[in-house]
C-alpha positions as CSV (number, residue, x, y, z in Angstrom):
1,M,-23.8,5.6,21.0
2,D,-25.1,5.6,17.8
3,L,-24.1,6.8,14.0
4,A,-26.1,9.9,14.0
5,E,-24.7,11.2,17.2
6,L,-21.0,10.1,15.8
7,A,-22.0,11.8,12.6
8,I,-22.8,15.2,14.7
9,F,-20.0,15.0,17.1
10,R,-17.7,15.2,14.0
11,A,-19.6,18.0,12.0
12,V,-19.0,19.9,15.5
13,V,-15.2,19.3,15.5
14,R,-15.2,20.0,11.6
15,E,-16.9,23.0,11.6
16,N,-15.4,24.2,14.6
17,G,-19.1,24.8,16.4
18,V,-22.2,23.9,17.0
19,T,-23.7,26.9,14.6
20,R,-21.5,25.9,11.5
21,A,-22.3,22.4,12.1
22,A,-26.0,22.7,12.6
23,A,-26.4,24.4,8.9
24,K,-23.9,21.8,7.4
25,L,-26.2,18.9,8.6
26,N,-29.1,21.1,7.8
27,R,-30.4,20.6,11.9
28,V,-31.4,23.4,14.0
29,Q,-28.7,24.4,16.7
30,S,-30.6,23.0,19.9
31,N,-30.8,19.7,18.3
32,V,-27.2,19.8,17.8
33,T,-26.5,20.9,21.0
34,T,-29.0,18.3,22.7
35,R,-27.6,15.5,20.8
36,I,-24.0,16.0,21.7
37,K,-25.1,16.1,25.6
38,Q,-27.0,12.6,25.2
39,L,-23.6,11.6,23.9
40,E,-21.6,12.7,26.6
41,E,-24.2,11.6,29.0
42,E,-23.9,8.2,27.4
43,L,-20.2,8.2,28.0
44,G,-20.0,9.6,30.8
45,T,-17.3,12.3,30.4
46,P,-17.6,15.8,28.3
47,L,-16.2,16.0,25.2
48,F,-16.0,19.6,24.3
49,T,-14.9,22.2,26.5
50,R,-15.5,26.1,25.8
51,N,-12.5,28.7,24.8
52,G,-14.3,32.1,24.5
53,R,-16.7,31.7,21.4
54,R,-14.8,28.4,20.2
55,L,-15.3,24.5,21.4
56,V,-12.0,22.6,22.2
57,L,-12.2,18.8,22.3
58,T,-11.0,17.6,25.9
59,P,-8.7,14.5,26.0
60,A,-11.8,12.1,26.0
61,G,-13.2,14.0,22.6
62,E,-9.5,13.7,21.2
63,T,-9.9,9.7,22.0
64,L,-13.1,9.4,20.6
65,L,-12.8,11.0,17.0
66,P,-10.5,8.7,15.2
67,Y,-13.0,5.8,16.5
68,A,-16.0,7.8,15.2
69,E,-14.0,8.5,11.7
70,R,-13.4,4.9,11.5
71,M,-16.9,3.8,12.6
72,L,-18.6,6.3,10.0
73,A,-16.1,5.4,7.2
74,L,-17.4,1.6,7.8
75,A,-20.7,2.4,7.7
76,D,-20.0,4.4,4.4
77,E,-18.1,1.1,2.8
78,A,-21.3,-1.2,4.3
79,R,-23.7,1.0,2.4
80,H,-21.9,1.2,-0.8
81,A,-21.2,-2.5,-1.0
82,L,-24.6,-3.3,-0.3
83,K,-25.9,-0.8,-2.8
84,A,-23.5,-2.3,-5.6
85,A,-24.4,-5.5,-4.9
86,R,-21.3,-7.1,-5.8
87,P,-20.2,-10.2,-4.5
88,A,-17.2,-9.1,-1.8
89,G,-16.3,-10.2,1.7
90,R,-16.5,-13.6,3.9
91,L,-18.6,-16.5,2.5
92,R,-18.2,-19.4,4.6
93,L,-19.5,-22.7,2.8
94,G,-20.2,-26.2,4.3
95,T,-20.0,-29.1,2.2
96,M,-20.2,-32.9,2.1
97,E,-16.9,-34.5,1.4
98,S,-18.6,-36.4,-1.9
99,A,-19.5,-33.1,-3.3
100,A,-15.7,-31.0,-2.5
101,A,-14.1,-33.8,-4.4
102,S,-16.2,-34.5,-7.2
103,R,-18.0,-30.8,-7.8
104,L,-16.6,-28.2,-6.7
105,P,-13.3,-28.0,-7.6
106,G,-13.6,-26.3,-11.1
107,V,-16.7,-24.6,-9.8
108,L,-14.6,-22.8,-7.0
109,A,-11.7,-22.2,-9.3
110,R,-13.9,-19.9,-11.6
111,Y,-15.7,-18.4,-8.8
112,H,-12.1,-17.3,-7.5
113,Q,-11.4,-15.4,-10.4
114,A,-14.8,-14.0,-11.1
115,W,-15.3,-12.7,-7.5
116,P,-11.7,-11.6,-6.1
117,D,-13.2,-9.8,-3.5
118,V,-14.7,-12.9,-1.9
119,T,-13.1,-14.8,0.9
120,L,-14.3,-18.4,0.7
121,E,-13.8,-20.6,3.7
122,L,-14.2,-23.8,2.9
123,E,-15.5,-27.0,5.3
124,T,-16.4,-30.6,5.3
125,A,-18.4,-32.2,7.1
126,T,-21.5,-34.8,7.3
127,T,-25.2,-33.4,6.6
128,G,-26.7,-33.6,9.7
129,C,-23.3,-31.6,11.1
130,L,-23.8,-28.8,8.3
131,M,-27.5,-28.3,8.9
132,E,-26.3,-27.8,12.6
133,R,-24.0,-25.4,12.1
134,L,-25.9,-23.6,9.4
135,R,-28.8,-23.4,12.2
136,E,-26.3,-21.7,14.6
137,F,-24.8,-19.2,11.9
138,E,-21.6,-20.8,12.0
139,I,-21.6,-21.3,7.9
140,D,-23.7,-19.1,5.6
141,A,-24.6,-22.3,3.5
142,A,-24.0,-26.0,2.9
143,L,-24.1,-28.1,0.2
144,V,-25.7,-31.3,1.4
145,A,-27.9,-34.5,0.5
146,T,-31.2,-34.4,0.6
147,P,-31.7,-35.5,4.0
148,F,-33.6,-39.1,4.6
149,A,-36.4,-37.2,6.7
150,G,-37.1,-34.9,4.0
151,P,-36.0,-31.4,2.7
152,P,-35.0,-28.6,5.5
153,A,-37.7,-26.7,7.3
154,A,-39.0,-23.8,4.8
155,D,-39.2,-21.6,8.0
156,V,-35.6,-21.4,8.8
157,F,-33.8,-22.5,5.6
158,E,-33.9,-21.9,1.6
159,H,-32.4,-24.4,-0.7
160,V,-32.2,-25.2,-4.4
161,S,-31.7,-28.4,-6.0
162,V,-28.3,-28.6,-7.4
163,Y,-27.1,-31.8,-8.6
164,R,-28.4,-35.5,-9.2
165,E,-26.8,-38.1,-7.3
166,E,-26.5,-41.8,-7.7
167,L,-25.9,-43.5,-4.7
168,V,-24.5,-46.9,-5.4
169,M,-23.5,-49.7,-3.1
170,I,-19.7,-51.1,-3.8
171,T,-18.4,-54.8,-2.4
172,P,-15.5,-56.2,-3.0
173,R,-15.0,-57.3,-6.7
174,G,-16.6,-60.9,-7.4
175,H,-19.7,-60.4,-5.3
176,R,-23.0,-61.6,-6.4
177,P,-25.4,-59.0,-7.6
178,I,-27.3,-57.3,-5.0
179,R,-31.0,-56.7,-5.5
180,Q,-32.0,-56.3,-2.0
181,P,-30.3,-56.7,1.5
182,G,-30.5,-60.3,1.9
183,D,-28.2,-60.2,-1.2
184,V,-25.2,-58.6,0.7
185,A,-22.7,-61.4,1.6
186,L,-20.8,-59.4,4.0
187,S,-22.4,-58.0,7.4
188,T,-20.0,-55.2,8.1
189,L,-21.4,-51.9,6.7
190,V,-18.2,-49.5,6.2
191,A,-19.6,-45.6,6.3
192,F,-19.2,-42.2,7.6
193,E,-20.3,-41.4,11.2
194,R,-23.6,-40.8,12.5
195,G,-25.5,-37.6,10.6
196,C,-24.2,-38.9,7.0
197,A,-27.4,-38.5,4.8
198,Y,-26.0,-41.6,2.6
199,R,-25.8,-43.6,5.5
200,N,-29.4,-43.1,7.0
201,Y,-30.5,-44.0,3.3
202,V,-28.5,-47.2,3.3
203,E,-29.6,-48.1,7.1
204,A,-33.3,-47.5,6.0
205,W,-33.1,-49.9,3.4
206,Y,-31.9,-52.4,5.5
207,L,-34.3,-52.1,7.9
208,E,-37.4,-52.3,5.3
209,H,-36.3,-55.8,5.1
210,G,-35.9,-56.7,8.6
211,I,-32.0,-56.4,8.2
212,R,-28.9,-54.7,10.4
213,P,-25.7,-54.8,9.6
214,T,-23.8,-56.6,12.2
215,R,-21.1,-53.8,12.9
216,V,-20.8,-50.8,11.2
217,L,-17.1,-49.3,10.8
218,E,-16.6,-45.3,10.5
219,L,-14.1,-43.8,8.4
220,G,-13.5,-40.4,7.8
221,S,-12.8,-40.6,3.9
222,Y,-14.2,-42.1,0.8
223,H,-10.5,-42.9,0.0
224,A,-10.1,-45.0,3.0
225,I,-13.8,-46.6,2.5
226,V,-13.3,-47.8,-1.2
227,A,-9.4,-49.5,0.3
228,C,-11.5,-51.1,3.1
229,V,-14.4,-52.2,0.9
230,A,-11.5,-53.4,-1.9
231,A,-9.7,-55.2,0.7
232,G,-12.7,-57.1,1.9
233,A,-13.6,-55.8,5.2
234,G,-17.2,-54.9,4.2
235,V,-19.5,-52.9,1.7
236,A,-20.4,-49.3,1.5
237,V,-22.2,-46.9,-0.5
238,A,-21.2,-44.1,-1.9
239,P,-22.5,-41.0,-4.7
240,R,-21.2,-42.6,-8.3
241,S,-19.4,-39.4,-9.0
242,V,-16.9,-39.9,-6.1
243,L,-16.3,-43.5,-7.7
244,D,-14.6,-42.4,-11.2
245,L,-12.3,-40.6,-8.8
246,Q,-10.7,-43.3,-6.9
247,R,-8.0,-45.1,-7.8
248,N,-8.7,-48.6,-6.8
249,A,-12.1,-48.7,-8.2
250,D,-11.3,-52.0,-10.8
251,D,-10.9,-53.8,-7.3
252,I,-14.8,-53.2,-6.3
253,A,-17.8,-54.3,-7.7
254,V,-20.9,-51.5,-7.9
255,H,-24.1,-52.0,-7.3
256,S,-27.4,-50.1,-8.5
257,L,-29.7,-49.3,-5.5
258,G,-32.4,-48.2,-8.1
259,T,-34.7,-45.6,-7.3
260,L,-33.4,-45.3,-3.6
261,G,-29.7,-43.8,-4.8
262,Q,-31.9,-41.1,-6.8
263,I,-30.7,-38.2,-4.2
264,D,-30.3,-34.7,-4.6
265,T,-27.5,-32.3,-3.7
266,L,-29.0,-29.1,-2.2
267,L,-27.3,-25.7,-1.6
268,V,-29.2,-25.0,1.9
269,W,-28.8,-21.3,3.5
270,R,-31.1,-19.3,6.4
271,R,-34.2,-17.8,5.2
272,G,-33.5,-13.9,4.2
273,H,-29.6,-14.6,4.1
274,L,-28.8,-14.8,0.4
275,S,-25.8,-12.1,0.1
276,P,-24.8,-11.0,-3.3
277,A,-21.3,-13.4,-2.7
278,L,-23.9,-16.3,-1.9
279,D,-25.9,-15.8,-4.9
280,A,-22.9,-15.7,-7.2
281,L,-21.9,-19.3,-6.0
282,K,-25.7,-20.6,-5.9
283,S,-25.8,-19.2,-10.1
284,A,-22.3,-20.9,-10.5
285,L,-23.2,-24.0,-9.2
286,L,-26.8,-24.2,-11.3
287,A,-24.4,-23.6,-14.4
288,H,-22.3,-26.1,-13.5
289,A,-25.1,-28.6,-13.0
290,R,-26.4,-27.4,-16.7
291,G,-22.8,-27.9,-18.0
292,E,-22.6,-24.4,-18.6
293,T,-18.5,-23.1,-18.5
294,H,-19.6,-19.7,-17.0
295,T,-22.7,-17.9,-15.9
296,P,-23.6,-14.2,-17.1
297,A,-22.6,-12.8,-14.3
298,E,-19.1,-14.7,-14.3
299,A,-18.8,-14.1,-17.8
300,A,-19.3,-10.3,-17.5
301,A,-17.3,-9.9,-14.8
302,A,-14.3,-11.0,-16.5
303,A,-14.7,-8.8,-19.2
304,V,-14.7,-6.1,-16.5
305,A,-11.2,-7.5,-15.5
């Protein structure tokens, strides 16, 4: 059952017969008759009976008609939406907790104001988890840290670098300066679960010097991680932008990781799946990273509203 057959079926109903429907659709009568028969064979039931010269809908035809109307209307709506290329519909965005807390609140508020027809769904997870969900089409895009192994596979994903984060090590206040893992006095690493790109970077840093943390304490939020470090439970790594939001930042010491800590946040999506809604979000994120208040598209949308 395809849209062309449904359009022919609807035309026969509206025009009260094959002859007028054929003229309306600019088709020959035999083609219209054949397509109706094909639809009936596909559905396994007759859709019309003949009453003299007039075709009358059977009960099955009466049942099909409203579905056909809705399916054809939805197809028209989809065509108009794509033609207009105006952001609309559902956009499922995955993001690291750090980006959700420090980067997204203002961007998403302005995005909602500019594009009210977009229903934005947000979820947080580690970079590894988000990349897997994106691969399985469970989300439309993700804000992730550049994986330690390198950027996402170009044959599957597209990406753009949005933010440059400075990853730093945090320790309890008064800890001696840290230049290499041997300077870390505490043996416990406080971190997110496996799949966190930042955890991968710091574990690789330890291994480069032949050291492993004795224990990894896995927690689910930066608020809890910073609190544990402040209490002396261990050390951790976090983007400096997140630490600016922490209330107990005075109880920790911050140590630079040098070039190792310079990590790009990427917006990643499936190759060929850049929708108008996602394209507008990409523009908003890049404008925010450049320090602009509104993108040109947002300004235009606000003017129209």
